[in-house]
Wavefront OBJ file of the C-alpha trace (Angstrom):
o trace
v 119.618 145.969 138.393
v 117.117 146.899 135.674
v 119.945 147.252 133.134
v 121.168 143.721 133.957
v 117.660 142.301 133.636
v 117.143 144.023 130.293
v 120.483 142.764 129.040
v 119.621 139.220 130.134
v 116.316 139.362 128.261
v 117.998 140.718 125.118
v 120.616 137.966 125.349
v 117.829 135.386 125.514
v 116.167 136.903 122.443
v 119.184 137.799 120.272
v 121.886 135.587 121.779
v 124.809 136.500 124.041
v 127.356 136.804 121.242
v 125.055 139.065 119.216
v 124.494 141.417 122.170
v 128.237 141.512 122.910
v 129.014 142.336 119.278
v 126.316 145.010 119.191
v 127.765 146.715 122.261
v 131.288 146.559 120.823
v 129.953 148.239 117.689
v 127.954 150.968 119.442
v 129.452 153.747 117.311
v 128.333 151.900 114.195
v 124.869 151.494 115.727
v 124.758 155.232 116.357
v 125.616 155.891 112.721
v 122.745 153.621 111.620
v 120.310 155.479 113.882
v 121.543 158.879 112.724
v 121.499 158.034 109.010
v 118.292 155.981 108.929
v 116.006 157.223 111.725
v 112.762 156.150 110.015
v 113.974 152.588 109.458
v 115.238 152.476 113.037
v 111.833 153.661 114.228
v 110.131 150.876 112.259
v 112.487 148.301 113.775
v 111.831 149.531 117.316
v 108.076 149.792 116.935
v 107.926 146.371 115.290
v 109.789 144.855 118.218
v 107.731 146.697 120.847
v 104.418 145.397 119.553
v 105.410 141.788 120.298
v 104.364 140.248 123.604
v 105.739 136.730 123.575
v 109.344 135.588 123.662
v 108.970 133.306 120.643
v 107.551 136.221 118.607
v 110.417 138.441 119.748
v 112.993 135.775 118.855
v 111.464 135.286 115.407
v 111.502 139.045 114.854
v 115.131 139.239 115.986
v 116.085 136.463 113.553
v 114.530 138.368 110.640
v 115.707 141.846 111.649
v 118.570 143.261 109.594
v 121.769 142.942 111.628
v 122.417 146.712 111.537
v 119.050 147.486 113.081
v 119.446 144.727 115.651
v 122.677 146.370 116.774
v 120.976 149.763 116.835
v 118.029 148.433 118.846
v 120.263 146.758 121.426
v 122.547 149.771 121.792
v 119.593 152.133 122.101
v 118.520 150.137 125.137
v 121.854 149.280 126.765
v 124.511 151.795 125.686
v 124.345 155.242 127.327
v 125.898 157.273 124.480
v 123.474 155.635 122.031
v 120.558 156.322 124.356
v 121.647 159.967 124.493
v 121.754 160.136 120.691
v 118.242 158.692 120.492
v 117.037 161.387 122.899
v 118.871 164.148 120.992
v 117.249 163.046 117.738
v 113.815 163.046 119.363
v 113.368 159.320 118.832
v 112.003 158.816 122.330
v 109.466 156.119 121.503
v 111.594 153.434 123.170
l 1 2 3 4 5 6 7 8 9 10 11 12 13 14 15 16 17 18 19 20 21 22 23 24 25 26 27 28 29 30 31 32 33 34 35 36 37 38 39 40 41 42 43 44 45 46 47 48 49 50 51 52 53 54 55 56 57 58 59 60 61 62 63 64 65 66 67 68 69 70 71 72 73 74 75 76 77 78 79 80 81 82 83 84 85 86 87 88 89 90 91 92
């Protein structure tokens, strides 16, 4: 249930097609996280500090596509979540 709610919220923020594409490209998202952990961390922390949906949507619009995919997969895709944990990037 929580996973579905989170996905619904991310679809509202990023758009359904964007979330679908991100999940199809989960291996690419994992590569981004693995190769650029500091940039990924900045993307996640920047998103987390926002409280309002319009702020989150604006942030999503400006976020580099690669890091948007990585952010979505780190929240919704189990193998990506496991990679985040393995790399010690547990600030999500």
